[in-house]
C-alpha positions in Angstrom: 168.0 161.3 113.5 171.0 163.5 114.1 174.4 162.8 115.4 173.6 164.4 118.7 170.7 162.2 119.6 171.2 159.5 122.2 170.6 156.2 120.6 170.4 152.5 121.6 170.5 149.3 119.6 167.0 147.9 119.5 167.5 144.7 117.5 169.8 142.9 115.1 169.3 140.4 112.4 169.6 139.9 108.7 169.1 142.8 106.3 165.6 142.0 105.0 164.2 141.5 108.6 165.8 144.6 110.0 164.4 146.6 107.0 160.9 145.2 107.8 161.3 146.3 111.5 162.5 149.7 110.4 159.4 150.1 108.2 157.1 149.0 111.1 158.7 151.7 113.3 158.3 154.3 110.5 154.6 153.4 110.3 154.3 154.4 114.0 156.3 157.6 113.5 159.5 156.2 115.1 162.8 157.0 113.4 165.0 154.0 113.2 168.5 153.8 111.7 169.8 150.6 110.1 173.5 150.1 110.8 175.7 147.5 109.1 174.2 147.5 105.7 177.6 148.4 104.2 178.6 144.7 104.9 176.3 143.7 102.0 178.4 145.6 99.4 180.9 142.9 98.5 179.2 139.9 100.0 175.7 140.1 98.5 174.3 139.7 102.0 175.4 140.6 105.5 176.5 138.0 108.0 173.5 136.8 110.1 172.8 139.1 113.0 175.3 141.8 112.0 172.7 144.4 110.7 171.4 146.4 113.6 168.4 148.7 114.1 169.1 151.7 116.3 166.5 154.2 117.8 166.5 157.2 119.9 166.7 156.4 123.6 163.5 158.2 124.2 161.7 156.0 121.6 163.2 152.7 122.7 160.4 151.4 124.9 157.7 152.3 122.4 159.7 150.8 119.6 160.2 147.6 121.4 156.5 147.3 121.8 156.0 147.9 118.1 158.5 145.1 117.3 156.8 142.9 119.8 153.5 143.3 117.9 155.2 142.7 114.6 156.7 139.3 115.7 160.2 140.1 116.8 
């Protein structure tokens, strides 16, 4: 994903869950970007719901379907 891609937030949650969603998207060939993981540096874990998963706008509908199948 480059800085010029149009992106949307797809989901938010805790770090382990968002990483699982990112992996599920990767398995389907969809590039997802985890945002907010830097909050884990000094705290050991991010605050619930503060880690976000972003995808390209063009992939958003398909990505939502993938997450729906994976139990989001």
